[in-house]
C-alpha positions, -999 to +999 in steps of 0.1 A: +178+746+537+206+753+561+227+784+567+253+772+539+226+779+513+227+813+496+195+832+489+198+828+453+199+791+457+170+790+481+149+810+456+161+786+428+149+756+449+115+773+455+111+781+417+119+745+407+095+732+433+066+754+418+075+742+385+074+706+395+039+713+410+024+728+378-007+708+365+013+700+333+041+682+352+019+666+377-002+651+348+030+638+332+040+622+365+006+606+368+012+589+334+042+570+354+018+559+381+030+587+406+003+603+427-003+639+419+008+664+449-012+691+432-049+687+442-060+704+408-047+673+388-073+645+390-060+610+398-087+593+374-093+599+337-076+592+304-043+571+306-047+569+344-029+538+357-049+541+388-080+535+369-064+507+346-052+489+378-084+495+399-095+457+394-061+448+410-069+467+442-052+501+434-071+530+447-070+565+433-078+582+465-064+568+498-090+573+526-076+594+552-084+568+579-061+542+562-032+568+563+001+558+580+002+569+617+031+586+630+055+564+652+051+568+688+078+582+712+094+545+719+099+539+682+114+571+675+138+568+705+149+533+692+155+547+658+176+576+671+195+550+693+201+528+664+214+556+643+238+569+671+253+535+673+256+525+639+257+556+617+268+588+635+298+572+651+316+562+619 
């Protein structure tokens, strides 16, 4: 949120974020196959697509060791250079 955002808009955004993270909405998102961001909402259970598709290789909890690594400095510099050459100059 930048300086052009009013205090009322920032507060509304924070309230909306809190609403989206409620257990009720996170459980509804789970029904569409979205991984809940609220740790109080279990990934497995009734109507869980993660359980339904487990035989196809879908995992409910992704082990931390297989999480995506952050790109190194050279990759970030290449992306910034590409952006400067192809997007920023338009």
